[in-house]
C-alpha positions, 0 to 999 in steps of 0.5 A: 347198798349205797343208801345203807353205806351212807346211813352208816357213815352218817351215824359216824361208822367207818365203813370198810370191807372184810375178805371172807374168801378162802382161795379168792377174795370175797368182800363183804360189808364191814364197819370198825367198832371202837366200843362194845356199845357200837356193835349194838348200834351197827346191828340195829342199823343193819337189822334186815341184813342178817347176823353180824360176825366179829373179827377183832374190832371189825363187825362184818355182815356175811350176807352183804357181798361187795361188787366192783361198783360198791367197792369203788364207792366205799373206797371213794 
């Protein structure tokens, strides 16, 4: 997943996480989009990941679960 995160960052996306958990945190990969066209570019970059979801300006990918190592990598 690091390669994917690096690729998104290289394309100037702000990579973050989205908490999908109901009772306990369950983080998935997300990017912040400023313009609607960025949704298309991010989805294209993540074409093998599955269908993205939106929450405000946050485009997140429910299939991309974040583990502790990836959490630290995104925060660094």
